[in-house]
Steps between C-alpha positions, in 0.01 A plus 500: 500500500331816625175637355585857398217598264120514521243555226175685568244461219299823541363566151141387571212746474333418833149504353349335810570820693353751258444792534778517765752369245392719209788744560729309739653153492331238720847431649492852645176445691582550869461233766489708820793734426706333227422409138474132411819504293703628795402201715630266228824696455564509875442123515763440230741745661467316833604183312826663388383590148628838384416524128129562439377464140156644430328381181269793437242618249333827411369710792752345741714811548384544864691181590821649363430827680436318828844337500675812370647777711264792566727803540222751569326283762824415677615862501166613642505238778863581582427873520201430727719276723262208447771239532265207567307560177824561311628160616177338379536655153866400471432144618285430190819441298808414706828622352621148421186408303484535121171542311484417128197542274423309182185546291261218413346646185214249486324320785571147378505322835720444804745281309548776245555757776777285647655459153517880467765499776710215358790716382520667841502166682756319284604157626412550867220359712245770582184575697156599371260684731141587413401817684130396494593238758588677823693240700560533874728264689781483753754469354362662182379247240769571241770468767359156586518406132855633452608281793334199334675581171836516677443141615346347185642712213186454292189698402256549788134606484306628800178299542195488725198276526196650325130407515394256221282761329800736469738269309399674176662819631848353560783298359454168681790267584535133594803292594689307767542642853861561606411622849205670669553823304668395176376297205687375193262605219423258218202684354372858473178606328376855435151577636348149483132435573445340844415159354832473311733686741794275601486635859385800700847655529488835321803708403508831687667806351860421595754309291872430490591378152813382321585667166407180316137609527557766231566236233184314605278810494634599158416158356151460649186559293241748629324356805184576701330818378726514195782632719865398542474331838781477754342179627548336158866601501545346845327182376761481224781560749377200703611270220862612542542625856369455851230747603377514859178628657545670838217538752599836643447608861281808500191661354410601146250772417360486146505873433401438140148467640311770686423264789865404545608864473255603774607207719865604465419857601307391808745236621814705438338802664431288809870410528630849413718630788343848498144435379426149630362565848270788403380321185418185699299709747316661210406163350382373838287812545327427169372171648481342156 
């Protein structure tokens, strides 16, 4: 069964980046030359996913505009014979990709955001990508996960080892190893304190989930922070289905934090085909 649809929960206010996010969504903050949300969409597209579902809130119109056609800009570039730039603009939304927008009226948590897309998903397995987590890998992280899903036909969560003091920032999983990269999960806890965390494996912002998770989310009480937590829904799913944790091959930048956002800009600039060499020379000249 192929994964055709991806959910992007993008209704958050991005308060950690104020004042930059006062008038623009945090998902539109650029890392080098592309907004965060575009990296996540390109990752899903590379995995064969063609239907992108954005769960938005107020002030998120720039995301819709970004993936829409810009007649005036394209006409201007075409008239100026700037074919290279025209190709860049058109590549933002390939012709075989569909973008759908659904409104999350209240910010009631990640689980609630996923529930907002239930009618669009139906009875299919689907992906969830959090744009705050910029994931870099070869092959792309979601493609790795889609390949795992094709083999195991069960929900799969991307995980990474986190420092003990950071367990309270993640959903933490524990279970039985299947191989060096895959674990059969028997327990998942949302943001546990280090002394009660079942492991140090934290869930990163990539998921492939079966539709059974919707029933579990809908029947969970409010969790940590009074929100409807996706982690609690997955914990319920564990009682009825297999759920695997996958140690992905690649790098995650936590662009929900200023430090992670700056790290992503520096490291992706260094590997940029046009900017990399000059930027590296600049950094070396600083002699930091």
